[in-house]
C-alpha distance (Angstrom), angle and dihedral (degrees) to the residues before:
residue distance angle dihedral
R1 . . .
N2 3.77 . .
L3 3.81 130.2 .
M4 3.80 90.1 -145.5
N5 3.82 88.5 65.3
G6 3.80 94.2 45.4
N7 3.80 93.9 -94.0
L8 3.79 131.0 121.4
R9 3.83 103.5 -105.6
A10 3.79 122.8 77.2
P11 3.82 119.6 -150.5
W12 3.82 92.5 -123.4
T13 3.78 123.4 101.7
I14 3.80 94.0 -132.1
R15 3.79 117.8 42.2
A16 3.79 103.5 178.1
V17 3.76 135.6 -180.0
Q18 3.79 124.6 -172.7
L19 3.77 127.8 -133.0
D20 3.80 113.7 -163.3
L21 3.79 108.7 -144.7
A22 3.80 94.5 160.8
R23 3.78 99.8 75.2
Q24 3.77 98.9 38.8
R25 3.76 126.2 21.2
E26 3.78 110.2 -129.2
N27 3.77 123.6 -159.5
L28 3.80 118.7 -118.9
K29 3.80 92.5 -107.1
S30 3.83 91.1 58.2
I31 3.80 90.9 46.3
E32 3.79 90.2 50.4
A33 3.82 91.2 51.4
F34 3.83 91.1 49.6
I35 3.81 91.7 48.6
A36 3.81 92.6 48.7
F37 3.82 91.0 47.7
S38 3.81 90.9 49.4
G39 3.79 92.2 50.4
R40 3.81 92.1 49.5
W41 3.80 90.8 52.8
G42 3.78 95.2 54.8
Y43 3.77 103.2 -96.4
N44 3.79 116.0 141.2
T45 3.80 98.8 -175.9
I46 3.76 135.4 48.2
V47 3.79 121.8 -164.3
L48 3.78 110.7 -152.1
Y49 3.78 106.7 -151.7
L50 3.79 100.8 -148.9
E51 3.78 112.4 157.9
G52 3.82 96.4 179.2
V53 3.80 105.6 -29.3
I54 3.79 98.9 115.6
S55 3.77 117.9 87.8
T56 3.81 111.3 -135.7
P57 3.80 136.6 165.0
S58 3.82 89.4 -94.0
F59 3.81 93.7 43.7
P60 3.83 111.9 37.7
Y61 3.82 95.5 139.7
R62 3.81 105.1 103.1
S63 3.79 123.3 80.3
K64 3.79 121.0 -101.7
E65 3.80 88.9 -112.3
M66 3.80 90.3 57.3
S67 3.79 100.1 43.8
Y68 3.78 145.0 45.4
S69 3.79 121.1 -116.6
A70 3.80 129.0 -138.2
E71 3.81 86.8 -101.9
D72 3.81 90.4 54.8
V73 3.80 89.7 51.4
Q74 3.81 90.8 51.0
A75 3.81 90.4 50.8
I76 3.82 90.8 50.3
L77 3.80 90.9 49.0
R78 3.83 90.9 51.8
M79 3.82 90.0 50.3
A80 3.80 91.1 50.2
E81 3.79 93.2 47.1
K82 3.80 90.1 52.0
A83 3.83 89.2 52.4
G84 3.81 92.4 45.5
L85 3.81 95.1 -112.7
E86 3.79 129.8 138.7
V87 3.80 112.8 -139.1
I88 3.80 118.8 -138.9
P89 3.81 116.3 -171.2
G90 3.80 116.2 -136.5
L91 3.79 115.8 -153.2
A92 3.78 136.0 -175.8
T93 3.77 112.8 -129.8
L94 3.79 107.5 166.2
G95 3.79 113.1 7.5
H96 3.82 124.3 23.1
A97 3.79 86.3 48.3
E98 3.80 99.1 134.8
H99 3.82 91.6 111.8
F100 3.78 86.0 61.8
V101 3.80 109.0 31.4
D102 3.79 95.1 42.3
C103 3.81 87.7 65.3
E104 3.78 109.8 96.3
A105 3.80 92.6 -129.0
L106 3.82 92.3 57.3
Q107 3.80 103.0 36.7
S108 3.80 90.0 104.8
L109 3.83 88.0 66.7
R110 3.80 95.8 61.0
E111 3.79 125.4 104.9
A112 3.81 89.8 -97.7
G113 3.76 123.3 -154.8
S114 3.78 92.8 18.9
W115 3.78 126.8 118.0
Y116 3.83 91.1 -116.3
Q117 3.79 110.9 58.2
H118 3.82 99.9 178.5
M119 3.76 100.6 86.8
F120 3.77 139.2 76.9
C121 3.79 120.2 -104.5
P122 3.82 107.7 -117.0
S123 3.82 90.3 -159.1
N124 3.80 93.0 62.5
P125 3.83 110.8 89.0
E126 3.81 89.3 -154.7
T127 3.82 88.3 64.8
Y128 3.80 89.4 65.9
Q129 3.79 92.9 45.0
F130 3.80 90.8 52.9
L131 3.82 95.4 44.0
D132 3.79 91.7 46.5
G133 3.80 89.8 55.3
Y134 3.79 95.1 44.1
V135 3.80 95.2 46.1
R136 3.80 89.7 48.2
D137 3.81 91.2 49.8
I138 3.81 91.4 50.9
A139 3.81 93.4 44.3
E140 3.80 89.6 53.6
M141 3.82 91.2 52.5
F142 3.81 96.3 51.8
P143 3.81 123.2 60.1
S144 3.81 93.7 -154.0
T145 3.79 118.2 113.6
N146 3.81 86.0 -143.6
L147 3.78 127.6 79.5
H148 3.79 126.4 175.2
I149 3.80 112.5 -142.4
G150 3.79 109.3 -171.1
C151 3.77 119.7 -152.4
D152 3.79 97.3 170.1
E153 3.77 131.5 125.7
A154 3.78 94.0 30.6
W155 3.80 88.4 151.3
A156 3.79 97.0 162.0
L157 3.79 97.6 42.4
G158 3.79 109.7 154.9
S159 3.80 96.6 7.3
C160 3.80 102.0 108.8
P161 3.83 119.8 92.5
A162 3.83 92.7 -106.4
C163 3.81 91.8 52.5
Q164 3.81 92.5 44.0
K165 3.79 89.7 53.7
R166 3.79 91.3 48.3
L167 3.81 92.0 48.6
Q168 3.81 90.6 54.5
N169 3.82 92.0 57.1
């Protein structure tokens, strides 16, 4: 069936809806209800906007109350499979990094000395080491061949002393 004719199925290959888990932690029952609703209304893909709310081997720093575990991810994937939805993880990799850089262990990766503190410093080689590990951890959890890597809202890009020095060279 086709949405254009008032039916449930759109003519597009990917019919995605996003669920933002980064700004408000939802319980698994609420996620299950959203997934079931999305499947009933003809979506075949759900993008989980995560920023840094999944605990992984490379990112174990947030409390259990503030993050989702590997077991939670597996439960979500089972729910989505039952509803016929692919799950694409959506990560923050430059801006929107407060879930990461506000953790004491990762504060050295932030764009320090800038007016906007919630982003990674692209001049710090350790930023790439961390992001490589985290993206790999997430990619291993999700069976999708797709991964959204957000680089938006990097308002202070290039403003820290390390970036300023690099820009002068």
